[in-house]
C-alpha positions as CSV (number, residue, x, y, z in Angstrom):
1,M,7.7,-39.0,-8.6
2,G,7.2,-38.0,-4.5
3,N,5.7,-41.5,-3.7
4,D,8.9,-43.1,-5.7
5,T,11.2,-41.0,-3.6
6,V,9.5,-42.0,-0.1
7,R,9.4,-45.7,-1.4
8,S,12.8,-46.0,-2.9
9,P,15.0,-46.2,0.3
10,A,12.9,-48.9,2.1
11,A,12.8,-50.9,-1.5
12,N,16.5,-50.1,-1.6
13,E,17.1,-51.6,1.6
14,A,14.7,-54.6,0.9
15,A,16.7,-55.5,-2.1
16,G,20.1,-55.4,-0.4
17,R,18.8,-57.5,2.4
18,R,17.6,-60.1,-0.5
19,Y,21.0,-60.0,-2.2
20,E,22.7,-60.6,1.2
21,Q,20.2,-63.6,1.8
22,R,20.9,-65.2,-1.6
23,G,24.4,-65.4,-0.4
24,W,24.0,-66.6,2.7
25,Y,22.0,-69.6,1.8
26,V,25.0,-70.7,-0.3
27,Y,27.1,-70.6,2.9
28,D,25.1,-73.8,4.0
29,W,25.4,-75.1,0.5
30,A,29.0,-75.0,0.9
31,C,29.9,-76.3,4.2
32,S,26.9,-79.2,4.8
33,V,28.5,-81.4,2.5
34,Y,31.2,-81.7,4.8
35,S,28.7,-83.0,7.8
36,T,27.1,-85.2,5.1
37,S,29.9,-87.0,3.3
38,V,32.8,-87.0,5.3
39,L,31.6,-87.0,9.1
40,T,28.4,-89.1,8.5
41,V,29.3,-91.2,5.7
42,F,33.2,-91.6,4.8
43,L,35.6,-90.7,7.2
44,G,34.4,-92.9,10.6
45,P,34.7,-96.3,8.9
46,Y,38.0,-95.3,6.5
47,L,40.0,-93.5,9.0
48,T,39.4,-96.4,11.7
49,S,40.6,-99.1,8.9
50,V,43.9,-96.8,8.8
51,A,44.1,-96.8,12.6
52,E,43.5,-100.5,12.5
53,A,46.4,-101.0,9.5
54,A,48.8,-99.1,12.4
55,A,47.7,-101.6,15.1
56,D,50.1,-103.4,17.4
57,A,49.4,-107.3,17.7
58,D,46.7,-106.3,20.3
59,G,44.6,-103.6,18.3
60,F,46.2,-100.7,19.8
61,V,47.9,-97.8,18.1
62,H,49.8,-95.5,20.2
63,P,49.4,-91.5,19.9
64,F,52.3,-89.8,21.7
65,G,52.9,-93.2,23.7
66,V,49.3,-93.4,24.7
67,P,47.6,-96.5,24.0
68,V,44.1,-96.4,22.4
69,R,42.1,-99.2,20.7
70,A,42.2,-98.5,17.2
71,G,38.4,-98.9,17.0
72,S,37.9,-96.0,19.6
73,F,40.3,-93.8,17.9
74,F,38.0,-92.1,15.4
75,A,35.5,-91.0,18.5
76,Y,38.3,-89.6,20.3
77,A,39.4,-87.4,17.7
78,V,35.7,-86.4,17.6
79,S,35.4,-85.7,21.4
80,L,38.7,-83.4,20.8
81,S,37.6,-81.6,18.2
82,V,34.2,-80.8,20.3
83,V,36.7,-79.5,23.4
84,T,38.7,-77.6,20.4
85,A,35.9,-75.8,19.1
86,V,34.3,-74.6,22.7
87,L,37.9,-73.2,23.2
88,A,37.7,-71.3,20.0
89,M,34.5,-70.2,19.9
90,P,34.4,-67.8,22.7
91,L,37.6,-66.2,21.4
92,V,36.4,-65.8,17.6
93,G,32.8,-64.5,19.0
94,A,34.4,-62.1,21.1
95,A,36.6,-60.9,18.3
96,A,34.0,-60.8,15.8
97,D,31.4,-58.2,18.0
98,R,34.5,-56.3,19.0
99,T,35.4,-55.2,15.7
100,G,32.3,-55.9,13.5
101,R,34.9,-57.9,11.1
102,K,32.9,-61.3,10.9
103,K,33.8,-61.5,7.0
104,P,37.6,-62.2,7.4
105,L,37.4,-64.3,10.7
106,L,34.0,-66.4,8.6
107,A,36.9,-66.6,5.9
108,A,39.9,-67.7,7.8
109,A,37.6,-70.4,9.4
110,A,35.9,-71.8,6.2
111,Y,39.0,-71.8,4.7
112,T,40.7,-73.5,7.3
113,G,38.4,-76.1,7.6
114,A,37.8,-76.8,3.6
115,A,41.6,-77.2,3.5
116,A,42.0,-79.5,5.8
117,T,39.2,-81.6,4.5
118,A,40.8,-81.6,1.1
119,C,44.1,-83.0,2.6
120,M,42.2,-85.8,3.7
121,F,43.1,-87.0,0.1
122,L,46.6,-87.6,1.7
123,L,45.1,-90.3,4.5
124,D,46.2,-93.6,3.1
125,G,48.6,-96.3,4.7
126,E,49.1,-95.9,8.3
127,R,48.6,-92.3,8.8
128,Y,45.8,-92.4,11.6
129,L,47.6,-89.5,13.5
130,L,47.2,-87.3,10.1
131,G,43.6,-88.4,10.1
132,G,43.0,-87.3,13.5
133,A,45.1,-84.0,13.6
134,L,42.8,-83.0,10.0
135,L,39.5,-84.2,11.6
136,I,40.0,-82.2,14.9
137,V,40.9,-79.0,12.9
138,A,38.1,-79.5,10.3
139,N,35.5,-80.1,12.9
140,A,36.4,-77.1,14.9
141,A,36.9,-74.8,12.0
142,Q,33.3,-75.5,10.9
143,S,31.7,-75.0,14.1
144,V,33.6,-71.8,14.6
145,A,32.2,-70.9,10.7
146,M,28.6,-71.9,11.5
147,M,28.8,-69.8,15.0
148,L,29.6,-66.5,12.4
149,Y,27.3,-67.6,10.0
150,N,24.4,-67.9,12.3
151,S,25.1,-64.7,13.7
152,Y,24.4,-63.0,10.6
153,L,20.8,-63.6,10.4
154,P,19.7,-61.0,12.8
155,Q,21.6,-58.7,10.5
156,I,20.3,-59.8,6.9
157,A,16.4,-60.6,7.8
158,T,13.9,-58.5,9.5
159,P,12.0,-60.0,12.5
160,Q,9.2,-61.0,9.9
161,E,11.3,-62.7,7.2
162,R,14.0,-64.8,9.5
163,D,11.7,-68.0,9.9
164,A,11.9,-68.4,6.1
165,V,15.3,-67.3,5.6
166,S,16.4,-69.6,8.2
167,S,14.4,-72.7,7.1
168,R,16.1,-71.7,3.2
169,G,19.6,-71.8,4.5
170,W,18.8,-75.3,6.4
171,A,17.3,-76.6,3.0
172,F,20.0,-75.3,0.6
173,G,22.6,-77.4,3.1
174,Y,20.2,-80.3,3.0
175,A,20.1,-80.4,-1.1
176,A,23.9,-79.6,-1.2
177,G,24.3,-82.6,0.9
178,A,22.1,-85.3,-1.2
179,L,23.4,-83.9,-4.6
180,V,27.4,-84.3,-3.5
181,L,26.5,-87.7,-1.5
182,V,24.8,-89.3,-4.7
183,A,28.1,-88.3,-6.9
184,N,30.4,-89.7,-4.4
185,L,28.1,-92.6,-3.7
186,V,28.3,-93.4,-7.9
187,L,32.5,-93.1,-7.4
188,Y,32.5,-95.2,-4.5
189,T,30.2,-98.3,-5.6
190,A,32.0,-98.0,-9.1
191,H,35.5,-97.4,-7.9
192,D,36.4,-100.4,-10.5
193,R,34.9,-98.8,-13.7
194,F,36.6,-95.6,-12.8
195,G,40.1,-97.2,-12.4
196,L,40.2,-97.0,-8.7
197,S,40.9,-98.6,-5.2
198,E,38.2,-98.6,-2.8
199,G,40.8,-96.7,-0.5
200,M,41.6,-94.1,-3.3
201,A,37.5,-93.8,-3.8
202,V,37.1,-92.5,-0.4
203,R,39.8,-90.2,-0.4
204,V,38.5,-88.7,-3.5
205,C,35.2,-88.2,-1.9
206,L,36.5,-86.8,0.9
207,A,38.7,-84.4,-0.7
208,S,36.1,-83.3,-3.3
209,A,34.2,-82.0,0.2
210,G,36.7,-79.8,0.7
211,L,37.1,-78.3,-2.7
212,W,33.3,-78.0,-2.7
213,W,33.2,-76.3,0.6
214,G,36.0,-74.1,-0.3
215,A,34.7,-72.9,-3.8
216,F,31.1,-72.2,-2.9
217,T,32.2,-70.0,0.1
218,L,33.5,-67.5,-2.4
219,V,29.9,-66.6,-2.8
220,P,28.9,-65.2,0.6
221,L,32.1,-63.7,1.1
222,R,31.3,-61.7,-1.6
223,R,27.6,-60.5,-0.9
224,L,27.8,-60.7,2.8
225,R,29.0,-57.4,4.4
226,D,30.3,-56.2,7.6
227,R,28.5,-54.0,10.0
228,R,30.1,-51.0,12.1
229,A,30.6,-53.0,15.9
230,P,28.5,-50.4,18.3
231,A,30.6,-48.8,20.6
232,R,32.3,-50.7,23.5
233,E,33.6,-49.3,26.6
234,A,37.6,-49.2,27.2
235,G,39.1,-52.4,28.4
236,A,36.1,-54.7,27.1
237,P,36.9,-58.0,27.9
238,S,37.7,-60.7,25.3
239,G,37.9,-64.6,25.0
240,F,36.8,-66.6,27.7
241,R,36.2,-63.4,30.0
242,Q,33.7,-62.4,27.3
243,L,32.0,-65.6,27.4
244,A,31.5,-65.2,31.1
245,A,30.4,-61.4,30.6
246,T,27.9,-62.9,28.2
247,L,26.5,-66.0,30.5
248,R,26.4,-62.8,33.0
249,D,24.4,-60.8,30.8
250,M,22.0,-63.6,29.8
251,R,21.0,-63.4,33.8
252,R,19.8,-59.9,32.7
253,H,17.9,-61.8,29.8
254,P,16.8,-65.3,31.7
255,L,13.9,-65.7,29.2
256,T,16.8,-66.0,26.5
257,L,18.6,-68.3,28.6
258,A,15.4,-70.3,29.5
259,F,15.0,-70.8,25.6
260,L,18.8,-71.9,25.2
261,L,18.2,-74.4,28.1
262,A,15.3,-76.0,26.3
263,Y,17.1,-75.7,22.8
264,L,20.4,-77.9,24.7
265,V,18.0,-80.7,25.6
266,Y,15.9,-81.2,22.5
267,N,18.6,-80.7,20.2
268,D,20.9,-83.0,22.0
269,G,18.3,-85.3,21.4
270,I,18.4,-84.7,18.0
271,Q,22.0,-84.7,17.4
272,T,22.1,-88.4,19.2
273,V,19.4,-89.9,16.5
274,I,21.5,-88.4,13.9
275,S,24.7,-90.2,15.0
276,Q,23.1,-93.3,16.4
277,A,20.5,-94.5,13.8
278,S,22.9,-96.2,11.4
279,V,24.1,-98.1,14.7
280,Y,20.2,-98.9,15.5
281,G,19.7,-100.3,12.0
282,S,22.7,-102.1,11.6
283,K,23.1,-103.6,15.1
284,E,19.5,-103.8,16.1
285,L,17.8,-104.7,12.9
286,G,20.4,-106.3,11.1
287,L,20.6,-103.9,7.6
288,G,23.3,-103.5,5.2
289,Q,25.8,-100.7,4.5
290,S,23.8,-99.9,1.4
291,T,20.4,-99.9,3.3
292,L,22.0,-97.5,5.5
293,I,23.4,-95.1,2.9
294,V,20.2,-94.7,1.2
295,A,18.3,-94.1,4.4
296,V,20.8,-91.1,4.8
297,L,20.1,-89.9,1.3
298,L,16.5,-90.2,2.0
299,V,16.6,-88.0,5.3
300,Q,18.9,-85.4,3.5
301,V,16.3,-84.9,0.1
302,L,13.4,-85.1,2.7
303,A,14.9,-82.3,5.2
304,V,14.7,-80.0,2.2
305,V,11.0,-80.7,2.0
306,G,10.6,-80.4,5.9
307,A,12.8,-77.2,6.5
308,L,10.7,-75.5,3.8
309,A,7.4,-76.7,5.0
310,L,7.7,-75.8,8.7
311,G,9.1,-73.0,7.8
312,R,5.7,-72.2,5.8
313,L,4.0,-73.6,8.9
314,A,5.6,-71.1,10.9
315,R,4.2,-68.0,8.9
316,I,0.8,-69.3,9.8
317,H,1.2,-70.9,13.4
318,G,4.4,-69.1,14.8
319,A,7.6,-70.5,15.3
320,K,7.4,-71.5,18.9
321,R,3.8,-73.6,18.0
322,T,5.7,-75.2,15.2
323,I,8.7,-76.3,17.2
324,L,6.8,-77.7,19.9
325,G,4.7,-79.8,16.9
326,S,7.8,-81.1,15.8
327,L,9.0,-82.3,18.8
328,A,5.7,-84.0,19.1
329,A,6.7,-85.9,16.0
330,W,9.9,-86.4,16.9
331,T,8.7,-88.3,20.1
332,V,6.0,-90.1,18.0
333,T,8.8,-91.1,15.4
334,L,11.4,-92.3,18.0
335,A,8.5,-94.6,19.4
336,A,7.4,-96.4,16.5
337,G,11.3,-96.9,15.9
338,Y,11.3,-98.9,18.8
339,F,8.5,-101.1,17.2
340,L,10.1,-102.0,13.8
341,P,10.8,-105.0,12.6
342,A,14.3,-106.6,12.0
343,G,15.5,-107.1,8.2
344,E,13.1,-105.2,6.5
345,P,14.5,-102.0,5.1
346,V,10.9,-100.5,4.0
347,W,10.3,-99.9,7.6
348,F,13.4,-98.3,8.7
349,F,13.1,-96.1,5.0
350,V,9.8,-94.9,6.8
351,L,11.4,-93.9,9.8
352,A,14.2,-92.2,8.2
353,A,11.2,-90.1,6.1
354,G,10.0,-89.6,9.6
355,I,13.4,-88.4,11.0
356,G,13.9,-86.1,7.6
357,L,10.7,-84.2,7.5
358,V,11.2,-82.8,10.9
359,L,14.7,-82.7,11.1
360,G,15.5,-79.5,9.1
361,G,12.5,-77.5,10.4
362,S,13.2,-78.1,13.6
363,Q,17.0,-77.2,13.4
364,A,16.1,-74.0,11.2
365,L,13.2,-72.5,13.4
366,S,15.2,-73.1,16.5
367,R,17.9,-70.8,15.0
368,S,15.6,-68.1,13.9
369,L,13.5,-68.2,16.8
370,F,16.6,-67.6,19.3
371,S,17.6,-64.8,16.7
372,H,15.2,-62.9,17.9
373,L,16.0,-63.1,21.5
374,V,19.6,-61.5,21.2
375,P,20.2,-58.1,21.8
376,P,21.2,-55.9,19.1
377,G,25.0,-55.9,18.9
378,K,25.8,-59.3,20.3
379,E,24.8,-61.3,17.6
380,A,28.4,-63.1,17.7
381,E,28.5,-63.3,21.6
382,Y,25.1,-65.0,21.7
383,F,25.4,-67.6,18.9
384,S,28.6,-68.2,20.6
385,A,26.9,-69.7,23.4
386,Y,24.0,-71.2,21.2
387,E,26.6,-72.9,19.2
388,L,28.3,-74.2,22.6
389,S,25.2,-75.2,24.0
390,D,25.0,-77.4,21.1
391,R,28.8,-78.7,20.5
392,G,29.8,-78.7,24.5
393,T,26.6,-80.8,25.5
394,S,26.6,-83.4,22.7
395,W,28.2,-86.0,24.7
396,L,25.0,-86.3,27.2
397,G,22.7,-88.3,24.8
398,P,25.0,-90.3,23.3
399,L,25.9,-91.4,26.9
400,L,22.1,-92.0,27.7
401,F,22.4,-94.2,24.6
402,G,25.2,-96.1,25.8
403,L,24.1,-96.7,29.1
404,T,20.9,-97.6,28.3
405,Y,22.4,-100.6,26.0
406,Q,24.9,-101.6,28.4
407,L,22.4,-101.9,31.0
408,T,19.7,-103.5,29.1
409,G,21.8,-105.0,26.1
410,S,18.9,-103.8,24.0
411,Y,19.2,-101.1,21.4
412,R,15.4,-100.9,21.1
413,D,15.7,-99.7,24.6
414,A,18.3,-97.3,23.9
415,I,16.5,-95.5,20.8
416,L,13.5,-95.7,23.3
417,S,15.4,-93.8,26.0
418,L,16.4,-90.7,23.8
419,V,12.1,-89.7,23.8
420,A,13.3,-88.4,27.0
421,F,15.0,-85.3,25.4
422,F,12.0,-84.6,23.2
423,V,9.5,-84.8,26.3
424,L,11.8,-82.6,28.5
425,G,13.2,-79.9,25.9
426,F,9.0,-79.7,24.6
427,A,7.9,-79.2,28.0
428,L,10.8,-76.6,28.9
429,L,10.0,-74.5,25.9
430,A,6.3,-74.5,26.1
431,R,6.9,-72.7,29.3
432,V,9.2,-69.9,27.5
433,P,6.5,-66.7,26.8
434,V,8.5,-65.8,23.8
435,R,6.7,-62.7,23.1
436,R,7.9,-61.3,26.2
437,A,11.5,-62.7,25.9
438,I,11.7,-61.0,22.6
439,A,10.8,-57.5,23.8
440,H,13.1,-58.2,26.9
441,A,16.0,-58.3,24.5
442,G,15.1,-55.3,23.2
443,N,13.7,-56.3,19.8
444,P,10.7,-55.6,17.7
445,V,7.9,-58.6,18.5
446,P,6.5,-60.1,14.8
447,E,3.3,-60.6,14.5
448,R,3.7,-64.5,14.4
449,I,5.9,-65.7,16.6
C-alpha cells in the first residue's frame, strides 16, 4: 500500500501528460491539411486563374489601384501573409506568457484560419481580392496558432520524452495531409463523375481543408490545459517591446541564440526545397502535373515514416547528432537531384522519397531540441522568436534560387545552390554545445541529447 501511495502521484502525472500529448498530436492532424492541400497543391494555381480572369488586356489586375501582374498576385499575397504573421506573433506570444491562457488564443487563431479557409469556397468568377484576403488571414492565423501549439511542448513532455512526442506530432500531420490529399485528388480527377466542374471541385477541396481544421481542433482544445503564468513584474512589456525584451534576454543565453541561427539557415533551405521542387520538376525535368502530385503524396507518406524513424534514432544517438545526420542526407539528396535525367518520373520519385524521409524528422527534432533551450516560463515568447526565424526569413532561399536561375538560366544550378543552406547550417549546429546550452537555460539535461 505504502509503495502504491508513493508511486501514485508520479503515475497520475504521467497519465495526465499522455492525455495532453494525445490531444496535442491531433492539432497537427487538424492543421497540416491546410498546408498540404491548400498551400502546396490547389490554391496557387486556382487563385492565379481567378486573377487572370479579372486581368485587363495587358494581364494586370489593379488591387486598390496598384497594377499587379496576375501571375504574381498569389506570391505577393503569400508574402503579405508572412508580414502579417511576423507582426502578430510577438503580440500573441507576449499575451500568452503574460496571462498563461494559451488555449483561448490557440482557439481564436485556429478558428480564424479554419473559417478563412472554409470561405475559400466562395472564390469563383473574378473574386481574386477576396482570395488574397482569405489567404492572408488563413496563413497568418496558422503561423500564430503553430507558435502557440509548439510552445506547449515543454509543458506536456519531460526532457526525455520530447524528441518522441515532437516526432509523433509531425507524423500525425503528414499522415493527415496524405489522407486528405488522396481524397481531394479522387474528387478533382473524377469531378465529372461527381457532377462538378473543375473549378467547383477545387473550391470543395479548399473548403474541406477548413472544415477538417476546425473539426479536429476541438480535440486539443478539450485535452490541453492552461498553466498559471509565473508572476511578472508590474509594467511588464508587451507586443514588440516584449519581442525586443526577448531578443535582449536571448543575449543572456547566447548558446540558445546560436542554435536559433543554425536553425534559421538550414530550415530556410528546407522550406525552399518544399516550395521549389515542383518548379524544378515541371520546368527542368519536363514532368506533368499528375507526376508532381503523386510526388507530393509520396513525400507526405514517407515523411511520417521519416519522422518516427529519426525520433527513434534520436533516442539512441541524441537529437543533435540525428539532426546533423539529416542535414548531411539533405545535402546528398540535393546533389543527386542536380543529375536527375529529364522526362523520367521514376528518378523524380526517388528524389521525393529521399526528401520525405528526412523532412519530417529534421523539423520535428529541431523543435524538440529547441524546447530544451527555452528558459522555464518563457515558452510562448521564445517559440514566437522560433516561428519568426522560420517565417521572417523564408524569402532568403527563394531569392538565392531565383538569382541563380536568373544568372545561369539553369534550374539545375538553382537547386544545387540550396546545398549552401545545409552545409552552413550543419557547420553552425555542430558548434553548439547543446548540453551546456540546456543547463545555462535552467533546464534538466537529458541523458541523450
